[in-house]
C-alpha positions in Angstrom: 0.0 0.4 -0.3 3.3 2.6 0.6 4.4 1.4 -2.5 0.6 2.2 -4.0 0.7 6.0 -2.2 4.6 6.6 -3.0 4.0 6.3 -6.7 0.8 8.0 -7.0 2.3 11.1 -5.3 5.9 10.9 -7.7 3.0 10.4 -11.1 1.4 13.5 -9.4 4.8 15.3 -8.8 6.1 14.9 -12.2 2.2 15.9 -13.6 2.4 19.3 -11.4 6.3 20.0 -12.2 5.5 19.1 -15.9 2.4 22.0 -15.5 4.5 24.6 -13.5 7.2 24.7 -16.3 4.2 25.3 -18.7 3.0 27.8 -16.9 6.1 29.6 -16.1 6.6 29.7 -20.0 2.9 30.9 -20.7 3.9 33.6 -18.0 7.3 34.5 -19.5 5.2 35.0 -23.3 2.5 37.2 -21.5 5.2 39.4 -20.4 6.9 39.6 -23.4 3.7 40.7 -25.3 2.7 42.8 -22.7 6.0 44.5 -22.5 5.8 44.7 -26.6 2.2 46.5 -26.9 3.7 48.9 -23.8 6.4 49.9 -26.0 4.2 50.1 -29.5 1.4 52.0 -27.1 4.0 54.8 -26.1 5.2 54.9 -29.8 1.7 55.4 -30.9 0.8 57.8 -28.7 3.9 59.9 -29.4 3.1 59.7 -33.6 -0.7 61.4 -32.7 1.4 64.6 -31.6 3.8 64.9 -34.3 3.2 67.4 -37.0 4.8 65.5 -40.2 5.9 62.3 -40.9 9.8 61.6 -40.4 11.5 59.0 -42.2 12.4 57.8 -39.0 8.8 57.5 -38.0 7.7 55.5 -40.9 10.7 53.1 -40.6 9.1 52.4 -37.3 6.0 52.2 -38.1 5.7 50.8 -41.5 6.2 47.2 -42.8 6.4 48.1 -46.6 4.7 50.1 -49.1 3.1 48.4 -52.5 2.6 50.8 -55.4 0.8 49.0 -58.6 0.6 49.7 -62.0 -1.3 52.8 -63.3 -4.5 52.2 -64.5 -7.6 54.2 -66.1 -11.1 54.7 -64.1 -13.1 56.4 -65.3 -10.6 58.9 -67.7 -9.0 59.5 -64.5 -5.4 58.3 -63.8 -5.2 55.7 -60.9 -2.7 53.9 -59.4 -3.4 51.4 -55.9 -1.7 51.2 -53.3 -1.4 49.2 -50.1 0.6 50.4 -46.6 1.4 48.0 -44.7 1.8 48.7 -40.8 4.0 46.7 -38.5 1.4 46.4 -36.4 -1.5 44.6 -38.4 -3.3 47.0 -40.2 -3.7 47.4 -44.1 -4.6 50.5 -46.0 -5.3 50.4 -49.3 -5.2 54.1 -51.0 -6.2 54.8 -54.9 -3.8 58.1 -56.4 -4.4 59.7 -58.9 
């Protein structure tokens, strides 16, 4: 009976140690994400008070810009431009 109880407790201890490792890993990931989000929020707040866009700020915020071929739309020259921001938003605009 003692051996069964010891085996049960050792098994339970291994499961709990594994669960602790998983939870610590999740906690580390949450802290990392929180730190990144806090940094992005600060950057966005700083950008809200800007009078003009500098190259440094554009590099911080924009992942890439795609410019497509020029085309005619209702007798107007148009160009589609896609702006991919580093925080997951895509903006598509038309220039004439």
